[in-house]
N, C-alpha and C positions, 0 to 999 in steps of 0.2 A: 525543489526538494534537495537534490544532490548536485545541482548545477547543470543538469542535462535531462532531456526528455527520456532517454533510454540508456540502460546499462546492459552490458554483456557480462554474464557471470558464468564462469566455468565451475562445474560441480562434478563430483565423481558419479559413476553409474549407481543408480539406486537412491540418489539423494531425494529428500522430501522437501515440501514447502518449508517446513521448520528449518531444515539445513540451509535453504536459500535465505530465509530471514536472518539466521545467525550470521551467514557470510556477509550479507549487506550491512548488518549492524557492526561487524568488525571492520569493514572497509570504509564505512560512512558513519562514524560514531555520532555525528551531529543529528542523525535521524533514528538512532538505535532506540531511544526511549519511546518512540511512537510506533515501533514495529509490532509490539505486542497487541495493539488494538487495530492493526491494519486488516482490512477486508482483502483477502487474496483471491484473485480471479485468474484462472489458468485457461487460456484459449477461449475466453468468453463465458466460462462457468465458474461459479464460486467453488473454492477448494479449501478443504481443511488442512490442518498442519501436518497430518500424516500422509497426505497425498503424494505419491511418488511422481517425480517429474521425469519427462522423457526429453531427449535431445530435440532441440528446435522449438519447443513450446514457448509461447509468450505468456509472461506472468505480469499482471498489473497489481500494484499495491495501492489500495485506496485507503488513505489515511483520514481519520475523522478530523473535521475542522470545528473550531469554536466559533461562536457567534450566534446570531439569532435576530429576532425582531426587536427593534428599538421602539418601545412603547412610549417613549418620551418625545418622539419625533412628531412634528405637526401632522395632523390627520391626513392631509392631502398626500403625504409621502408614504403612507402605509398601504402596502399592497400584499395580498396573499397570493401565493403561487400554487 
């Protein structure tokens, strides 16, 4: 996504998930358009945009991906998971 598995982002005290998304969008404009639809997970739990972040928390941004089942593929290749 941004060329590495993890980013360290410095934010002021009282910063929210929304502040984090804004900062990531500013520093990595190539992903900014997808951040609005990202699912945000803070230390293993889904978090809303107003959730205040604390020092040392780990945040995962799960971006939606396009794609799906190819119904034109030969039947032997169709598998439902």
